[in-house]
C-alpha positions as CSV (number, residue, x, y, z in Angstrom):
1,M,18.6,13.1,18.2
2,V,17.4,14.5,14.8
3,E,14.2,16.4,14.7
4,I,12.3,15.7,11.6
5,K,8.9,16.5,10.2
6,Y,6.0,16.0,12.7
7,N,8.5,17.0,15.4
8,L,9.6,13.4,15.8
9,Q,13.0,12.7,17.4
10,I,15.0,10.1,15.5
11,D,18.3,8.6,16.6
12,P,20.9,9.7,13.9
13,A,22.3,6.1,13.9
14,A,18.9,4.8,12.7
15,I,19.0,7.3,9.8
16,E,22.7,6.4,9.1
17,D,21.9,2.7,9.0
18,N,19.1,3.3,6.6
19,L,21.4,5.4,4.4
20,K,24.0,2.6,4.4
21,R,21.3,0.1,3.2
22,I,20.3,2.5,0.4
23,I,23.9,3.1,-0.6
24,N,24.3,-0.7,-1.0
25,Q,21.1,-0.8,-3.1
26,V,22.2,2.0,-5.4
27,Y,25.6,0.3,-5.9
28,K,23.8,-3.0,-6.8
29,L,22.2,-1.2,-9.7
30,L,25.5,-1.6,-11.6
31,P,25.8,-5.4,-11.6
32,M,22.0,-5.6,-12.3
33,R,22.4,-3.6,-15.4
34,E,25.6,-5.4,-16.5
35,E,24.0,-8.8,-16.1
36,G,20.8,-7.7,-18.0
37,S,18.6,-8.0,-14.9
38,D,15.7,-5.7,-14.2
39,W,17.4,-2.6,-12.7
40,E,14.5,-0.2,-13.3
41,K,12.1,-1.7,-10.8
42,P,14.6,-1.5,-7.9
43,L,15.5,2.0,-9.0
44,E,11.8,3.0,-8.8
45,T,11.6,1.5,-5.3
46,L,14.7,3.5,-4.3
47,L,13.3,6.7,-5.7
48,E,10.1,6.2,-3.7
49,E,12.0,5.7,-0.5
50,L,14.3,8.6,-1.1
51,K,11.3,10.9,-1.9
52,G,9.9,10.0,1.5
53,M,13.2,10.5,3.2
54,D,13.4,14.0,1.6
55,R,10.0,14.9,2.9
56,L,11.2,14.0,6.5
57,L,14.8,15.3,6.5
58,L,13.8,18.9,6.0
59,D,17.3,20.4,6.0
60,Q,18.7,18.1,3.3
61,H,16.5,19.2,0.3
62,K,19.4,20.6,-1.7
63,V,21.3,17.3,-1.7
64,F,18.2,15.2,-2.2
65,F,17.1,17.3,-5.2
66,S,20.4,16.6,-7.0
67,L,20.3,12.9,-6.0
68,L,16.8,12.4,-7.2
69,C,17.5,14.2,-10.5
70,K,20.5,12.0,-11.2
71,L,18.7,8.8,-10.3
72,E,15.7,9.8,-12.5
73,G,18.2,10.4,-15.3
74,L,19.3,6.8,-15.2
75,F,16.1,5.8,-16.9
76,E,17.4,7.7,-20.0
77,L,20.7,5.8,-20.1
78,T,19.5,2.5,-21.5
79,E,21.7,2.0,-24.6
80,S,24.9,-0.1,-24.3
81,E,26.9,3.0,-25.3
82,D,25.4,4.8,-22.3
83,F,26.8,2.4,-19.7
84,D,29.9,4.6,-18.9
85,R,27.6,7.5,-18.1
86,Y,25.3,5.3,-16.2
87,R,28.2,4.0,-14.1
88,G,29.5,7.5,-13.5
89,T,26.1,8.7,-12.4
90,I,25.8,5.8,-10.0
91,F,29.1,6.9,-8.4
92,E,27.9,10.5,-8.2
93,C,24.7,9.3,-6.5
94,L,26.8,7.3,-4.0
95,S,28.8,10.4,-3.2
96,L,25.6,12.5,-2.6
97,L,24.3,9.7,-0.3
98,N,27.5,9.8,1.6
99,T,27.1,13.6,1.9
100,I,23.7,13.1,3.4
101,K,25.1,10.5,5.8
102,E,27.8,12.8,6.9
103,N,25.4,15.7,7.4
104,V,23.2,13.4,9.6
105,K,26.2,12.6,11.8
106,E,26.6,16.3,12.6
107,Y,23.2,16.4,14.3
């Protein structure tokens, strides 16, 4: 069990499942942008959820900070010539999320 804020005991598998869902949502930002769909609103929703998760998983702040900074930076990469940087940043975010997922497994 993982002890989080408020001294709650959470099954690491529940956190891992939630992280898998978030990883899929971050990955979906790529085709959304390529297809010209609204990718900013889903990104805002992801940021809110990750901010909440950061407040609960107290020992993951360093990774969450880097992740949140990169995701916020995506809002600046809106021009067509920025797409390669956008794509690269998405993959960096996926790597950071996998790091958090692996860290949770160690609990």
